C-alpha positions in Angstrom: 122.6 50.1 120.5 123.5 50.0 116.8 123.5 52.6 114.1 121.1 52.7 111.2 121.5 54.8 108.1 118.6 56.4 106.3 117.3 59.5 104.8 114.6 62.0 105.8 112.1 62.4 102.9 109.4 64.6 104.5 109.1 67.2 107.2 106.0 68.3 109.1 105.0 71.7 107.7 103.0 72.4 110.9 106.0 71.7 113.1 108.3 73.8 111.0 105.9 76.7 111.1 105.6 76.4 114.9 109.3 76.3 115.3 109.8 79.2 112.9 107.2 81.2 114.8 108.8 80.6 118.2 112.3 81.5 116.9 111.0 84.5 115.1 109.1 85.7 118.2 112.2 85.3 120.5 114.4 87.2 118.1 111.8 89.8 117.4 111.1 90.3 121.1 114.8 91.1 121.7 115.1 93.3 118.7 111.9 95.1 119.5 113.0 95.8 123.1 116.2 97.2 121.8 114.3 99.3 119.3 111.9 100.5 122.0 114.8 101.5 124.2 116.5 103.4 121.4 113.2 105.1 120.6 112.8 106.3 124.2 116.4 107.4 124.4 116.1 109.3 121.1 112.9 111.0 122.3 114.8 112.3 125.3 117.8 113.4 123.2 115.5 115.3 120.8 113.7 117.0 123.7 117.0 118.1 125.2 118.2 119.3 121.8 114.9 121.2 121.4 115.3 122.9 124.8 118.9 123.9 124.1 118.0 125.2 120.6 115.0 127.2 121.9 117.2 128.8 124.6 120.0 129.5 122.2 117.9 131.0 119.4 115.2 132.5 121.5 112.3 131.1 119.5 109.3 129.1 120.6 109.4 125.4 120.4 106.6 125.3 117.8 109.0 127.0 115.3 111.8 124.4 115.8 112.1 121.0 114.1 109.9 118.5 115.9 108.1 121.4 117.5 104.6 120.0 117.1 105.7 116.6 118.3 107.0 117.7 121.7 104.0 116.3 123.7 104.4 112.9 121.9 108.1 112.9 122.6 107.6 113.8 126.2 105.1 111.0 126.6 107.4 108.5 125.0 110.3 109.6 127.2 108.3 109.6 130.4 106.5 106.3 129.8 109.6 104.3 128.6 108.6 101.4 130.8 105.5 100.9 128.6 107.2 101.8 125.3 109.9 99.2 125.5 107.8 96.1 126.2 105.1 97.1 123.7 107.6 97.7 121.0 109.2 94.3 121.8 105.8 92.5 121.6 104.8 94.2 118.4 108.1 93.4 116.6 108.0 89.9 118.2 104.6 89.2 116.8 105.5 90.4 113.4 108.8 88.4 113.4 106.8 85.3 114.6 104.5 85.6 111.6 107.5 86.0 109.3 109.3 83.1 110.9 106.3 80.8 110.7 105.9 81.6 107.0 109.6 81.0 106.3 109.5 77.7 108.3 106.4 76.5 106.4 108.0 77.5 103.1 111.2 75.7 103.8 109.4 72.6 104.9 107.1 72.6 101.9 110.0 73.1 99.5 112.0 70.4 101.2 109.0 68.0 100.9 108.8 68.7 97.2 112.5 68.0 96.7 113.5 64.5 95.3 116.6 64.5 97.5 116.5 63.7 101.2 118.9 64.3 104.0 121.2 61.4 104.9 120.9 60.7 108.6 122.4 58.1 111.0 120.4 57.2 114.0 121.1 54.9 116.9 118.4 52.3 117.7 118.2 50.0 120.6 119.0 46.3 120.0 
């Protein structure tokens, strides 16, 4: 094996978009699952706060903040096992689209650059 110097002058835009999409999806999936878990937890915390406030003040839930959203909050809290993966997939798909666009933009701008990246590769004798 011997080393050969060279420079990369062009990148595949398609490959950069695919790589950016996968990276964006993976990061978005994790962030979306965390967001979905926080959403389910906050729904339970708001419902608990609503119950405590209605007992303390002696008013109906409809007159309290988030009063009209109680059925939605109860459903989000009770079906957390659907909320978390759905939120993860939605945010992951959005992040995949953004990552693909960024990857394509970086590759296209790199291809338009007059400078290349200096690389050293080993080739067999």
